[in-house]
Every structure is written in C-alpha cells, then in structure tokens.
C-alpha positions as CSV (number, residue, x, y, z in Angstrom):
1,M,28.6,7.9,29.4
2,G,25.5,5.8,29.2
3,L,23.6,8.3,31.1
4,I,24.7,11.0,28.8
5,C,23.6,9.0,25.7
6,E,20.2,8.4,27.3
7,N,19.8,12.1,28.1
8,V,20.6,12.9,24.5
9,K,18.1,10.4,23.2
10,D,15.5,11.8,25.6
11,M,16.2,15.4,24.5
12,S,16.1,14.3,20.8
13,K,12.7,12.7,21.4
14,I,11.4,15.8,23.2
15,N,12.6,18.1,20.4
16,K,11.0,15.8,17.8
17,E,7.7,15.8,19.7
18,A,7.8,19.6,20.1
19,S,8.4,20.1,16.4
20,R,5.5,17.7,15.6
21,M,3.2,19.9,17.8
22,V,3.7,23.0,15.5
23,L,1.9,21.3,12.6
24,S,-1.3,23.1,13.3
25,P,-3.9,25.3,11.5
26,S,-2.8,28.4,13.4
27,M,0.9,28.2,12.4
28,K,2.1,30.4,9.5
29,L,2.5,28.5,6.3
30,A,6.0,30.0,5.9
31,D,6.9,28.4,9.2
32,L,5.6,25.1,8.0
33,I,7.8,25.3,5.0
34,E,10.8,26.2,7.2
35,L,10.0,23.0,9.2
36,N,10.0,20.9,6.1
37,Y,11.0,22.5,2.7
38,S,9.9,19.4,0.8
39,L,6.3,20.6,1.4
40,L,6.9,23.0,-1.4
41,I,6.0,20.1,-3.6
42,V,2.8,19.5,-1.8
43,L,1.8,23.2,-2.2
44,S,2.6,23.0,-5.9
45,R,0.4,19.9,-6.5
46,L,-2.5,21.5,-4.7
47,G,-2.3,24.6,-6.7
48,I,-1.0,26.8,-3.8
49,G,1.4,29.4,-5.1
50,L,4.1,31.3,-3.2
51,G,3.6,34.8,-2.0
52,F,1.2,33.9,0.8
53,G,2.7,36.4,3.2
54,E,2.0,35.9,6.9
55,D,-1.1,33.8,6.3
56,T,-1.7,30.8,8.5
57,V,-2.2,27.3,7.2
58,E,-5.9,27.6,7.9
59,E,-6.1,30.9,6.0
60,V,-4.2,29.6,3.0
61,C,-6.3,26.4,2.8
62,R,-9.6,28.5,3.0
63,N,-8.4,30.9,0.3
64,H,-7.6,28.1,-2.0
65,G,-10.7,26.0,-1.3
66,I,-8.7,23.1,0.2
67,D,-9.9,21.0,3.1
68,L,-7.7,21.9,6.1
69,N,-7.7,18.5,7.8
70,S,-6.8,16.7,4.5
71,F,-3.9,19.2,4.0
72,L,-2.6,18.5,7.5
73,L,-2.7,14.8,6.9
74,I,-0.8,15.0,3.7
75,C,1.8,17.4,5.3
76,G,2.1,15.0,8.2
77,I,3.1,12.1,6.1
78,Y,5.6,14.3,4.3
79,T,7.1,15.7,7.5
80,Y,7.3,12.7,9.9
81,D,8.6,9.2,8.9
82,D,6.6,7.7,11.7
83,Y,3.5,9.7,11.2
84,I,0.2,8.1,12.3
85,A,-2.8,9.8,10.9
86,P,-5.0,11.0,13.8
87,D,-8.5,9.4,13.7
88,G,-10.0,12.8,14.2
89,L,-8.5,14.2,11.1
90,L,-9.4,11.1,9.1
91,K,-13.0,11.4,10.2
92,T,-13.3,15.0,9.2
93,G,-11.0,15.2,6.2
94,N,-12.3,15.3,2.7
95,P,-11.4,12.3,0.5
96,A,-12.0,14.5,-2.6
97,D,-9.1,16.7,-1.7
98,V,-6.9,13.7,-1.1
99,V,-7.8,12.3,-4.5
100,R,-7.1,15.7,-6.0
101,Y,-3.6,15.6,-4.6
102,L,-3.0,12.1,-5.7
103,H,-4.2,12.8,-9.2
104,S,-1.9,15.9,-9.4
105,S,1.0,13.7,-8.2
106,H,0.3,11.2,-11.0
107,S,0.7,14.0,-13.6
108,F,3.8,15.2,-11.9
109,Y,5.5,11.8,-12.0
110,L,4.5,10.9,-15.6
111,E,4.8,14.3,-17.3
112,D,7.7,15.8,-15.4
113,E,9.9,13.6,-13.2
114,L,10.0,10.4,-15.3
115,R,10.7,12.5,-18.5
116,K,13.5,14.3,-16.8
117,L,14.9,11.0,-15.4
118,E,14.8,9.4,-18.8
119,D,16.6,12.3,-20.4
120,S,19.3,12.2,-17.7
121,L,19.7,8.4,-18.1
122,E,20.2,8.8,-21.8
123,E,22.9,11.4,-21.3
124,L,24.5,9.3,-18.6
125,V,24.9,6.2,-20.7
126,A,25.8,7.9,-23.9
127,P,29.4,6.7,-23.6
128,C,28.4,3.1,-22.9
129,D,28.4,0.3,-25.5
130,S,25.1,-0.6,-27.3
131,T,24.5,-3.6,-25.1
132,Q,24.7,-1.6,-21.9
133,K,22.4,1.1,-23.3
134,K,19.8,-1.4,-24.3
135,V,19.8,-2.9,-20.8
136,I,19.2,0.6,-19.2
137,Y,16.6,1.6,-21.8
138,R,14.7,-1.6,-21.5
139,F,14.7,-1.5,-17.7
140,F,13.6,2.0,-17.6
141,S,10.9,1.4,-20.3
142,E,9.5,-1.5,-18.2
143,Y,9.4,0.6,-15.1
144,R,7.7,3.4,-16.7
145,K,5.1,1.0,-18.1
146,E,4.5,-0.4,-14.7
147,V,4.0,3.1,-13.2
148,E,1.6,4.0,-16.0
149,N,-0.5,0.9,-15.5
150,H,-0.5,1.4,-11.7
151,F,-1.7,5.0,-12.0
152,A,-4.2,4.1,-14.8
153,Y,-5.9,1.7,-12.4
154,E,-6.2,4.3,-9.8
155,E,-7.4,7.0,-12.3
156,N,-9.9,4.8,-14.0
157,T,-11.3,2.6,-11.1
158,V,-10.3,3.9,-7.7
159,F,-10.8,7.6,-8.0
160,P,-14.2,7.3,-9.9
161,Y,-15.3,4.9,-7.2
162,V,-14.5,7.4,-4.4
163,D,-16.2,10.1,-6.3
164,A,-19.3,8.0,-6.7
165,L,-19.4,7.3,-3.0
166,L,-19.1,11.0,-2.2
167,H,-22.1,11.6,-4.4
168,G,-24.1,8.8,-2.8
169,N,-23.9,6.6,-5.8
170,S,-22.7,3.2,-4.6
171,R,-21.0,1.0,-7.1
172,G,-21.9,-2.6,-6.5
173,G,-19.2,-5.3,-6.9
174,Y,-16.3,-3.1,-5.9
175,S,-14.8,-2.0,-2.6
176,I,-11.7,-0.2,-1.4
177,E,-10.6,-3.6,0.0
178,Q,-9.9,-4.7,-3.6
179,F,-7.6,-1.8,-4.1
180,E,-5.7,-2.7,-0.9
181,E,-5.3,-6.3,-2.0
182,N,-4.0,-5.4,-5.5
183,H,-2.0,-2.3,-4.6
184,S,1.4,-3.1,-6.0
185,N,4.6,-1.5,-4.9
186,I,6.0,0.6,-7.7
187,D,9.3,1.6,-6.1
188,E,10.9,-1.8,-6.0
189,K,12.1,-1.6,-9.7
190,L,13.2,2.0,-9.1
191,N,15.4,0.6,-6.3
192,D,16.9,-1.8,-8.8
193,L,17.6,1.0,-11.2
194,K,19.3,2.9,-8.5
195,N,21.6,0.0,-7.8
196,I,22.5,-0.4,-11.5
197,V,23.5,3.2,-11.8
198,M,25.3,3.2,-8.5
199,K,27.1,-0.2,-8.8
200,Y,27.3,-1.5,-12.3
201,L,27.7,1.3,-14.9
202,P,31.2,1.5,-16.2
203,P,33.7,4.2,-15.1
204,V,33.4,6.0,-18.5
205,C,30.1,7.4,-17.3
206,D,30.4,10.9,-15.9
207,T,30.6,11.0,-12.1
208,V,28.9,14.3,-11.6
209,L,26.0,13.2,-13.9
210,R,25.8,9.8,-12.2
211,N,25.4,11.5,-8.8
212,S,22.7,13.8,-10.3
213,V,20.8,10.9,-11.6
214,L,21.1,9.1,-8.2
215,Y,19.9,12.1,-6.3
216,H,16.9,12.2,-8.7
217,I,16.1,8.5,-8.1
218,F,16.5,8.8,-4.3
219,F,14.1,11.8,-4.4
220,L,11.6,9.9,-6.6
221,E,11.8,6.8,-4.5
222,D,11.1,8.7,-1.3
223,D,8.3,10.7,-2.9
224,L,6.6,7.6,-4.3
225,D,6.8,6.0,-0.8
226,R,5.0,9.1,0.7
227,H,2.5,8.9,-2.1
228,T,1.8,5.2,-1.2
229,L,1.4,6.1,2.5
230,I,-1.2,8.7,1.6
231,E,-3.1,6.2,-0.3
232,N,-2.9,3.4,2.3
233,N,-3.0,5.4,5.5
234,V,-5.3,8.4,4.6
235,L,-7.5,7.6,1.5
236,V,-8.3,4.0,2.3
237,P,-9.5,4.7,6.0
238,M,-11.5,7.6,4.6
239,V,-13.1,5.5,2.0
240,N,-13.7,2.6,4.4
241,R,-15.8,5.1,6.5
242,L,-17.7,6.2,3.4
243,E,-18.5,2.6,2.6
244,E,-19.7,2.0,6.2
245,N,-22.0,5.0,6.0
246,E,-23.4,3.7,2.7
247,K,-24.2,0.4,4.2
248,R,-26.2,2.0,7.0
249,K,-28.5,3.7,4.5
C-alpha cells in the first residue's frame, strides 16, 4: 500500500512538472488558458482581447506590444503555487510591463472588485440589526482605505521610481529596498472579513448570497496574494538589477 502511494505521488509530481514545461512562448495561447483559466484575468489587465485564434503566446505578445518574458513570469505566478521566477526571465523581462500589469490590477481592485463586494455585503446584511450592519460597514470601510493607501504609495512613489530608473534618471534617497521594508500585507483584514461572514453573521442572512460573497472574498484574497508575489518576486528583483546597473555608471 505504501509503495502504491509513493508511486501515485511520483506520478503526480511528474505530471505537475510536465504541465509546467508547456508554459512556453511556442504554445498556443488558447492552450495556456486551458491549462489555467484564471489567466483570462491576466489577459484582460494587459489589454489582450479574446479572438486570438491559433496564435502562440509569443505571437500574441508581439501583436500587443507586451514583453514576452514579463508575460511568462506573470502567468507562472498565476499558474503554479510554488513558482520560482527563473533568473533568465528576470534578467530579460521588462519592468515597465510588470508595472503596467500592476497598475491595471489596482484599477481592477478599486473600481470593480471592491465596489462589487461592497454592494454584495450591503445586500447580505440588509436583514441584520443596525449594530451588526455598522460593524460590517466600518470593517469594510477600513479595509478599503487600507487598500487605497497601499496602492497610492505604489502609484505615487514606487512606479515613478521604476520609470525614472528605466529612463536613466536616478532618484537619490530612495531604493526598492525601502519598498520591501514597508510592503504591508493587505489581505490579512480581508481574511478577517471572510471569517466574520462565514462564522458570525446571523442565520437571517441569505445562505446563497452569503456563499456568493465568500466565493468573491476567496477569489480576491488569492488574487491579491498573486499580486503581492509579482511585486516581491518579479518587480523587486528586476528593479534591484536596474539599481545595480545605475551604480556602475
């Protein structure tokens, strides 16, 4: 029995590694979406529409003016939980396209997902008493403000700094290390909200709607985690390299 289990584990590992290998420039983009349909969100944020026919990943990136290696890095993080960004891709990827993706993600979270979640929460707690409603509203308002402040720092400080480095304009007194040191985790409070909805709202709240809200929170929690991994494991190493190049001048 133990041998069978080990063989199953080995086969699972082999299959996982085999599927990892298909994430390549020459694969059809449609096959990439079949591998991981959550990449539809990535395409949307990068301005890649559907209807790409039999085009490969490389062809689609070229047609849309997107750096291929940066695209593969982002897709890798969204596809594999244990993804380690290859140094070769980090060296040749374009930080500008990574920033472009992160900026688009910020708009997606603030203008779309958080608004939808707020509307759903209001509908969910409508049968609750005023005290319960106030707790939920205050909690969500504080979370949204935290997210807005987090993104504002990146939009107003980090991204302009990366752009300046790319154009050879070093900004003294700041480095990407400061971003790493002050990079707060914005999904902790979202986890608290998830637990409130799941554990503590009264039975009067609609079960179907409660499940829908929970699905939304779980999705947002995972997506924000991927977002953070792109910042820490892709953008930061790229910018470190830019800073090193700037010092050599």
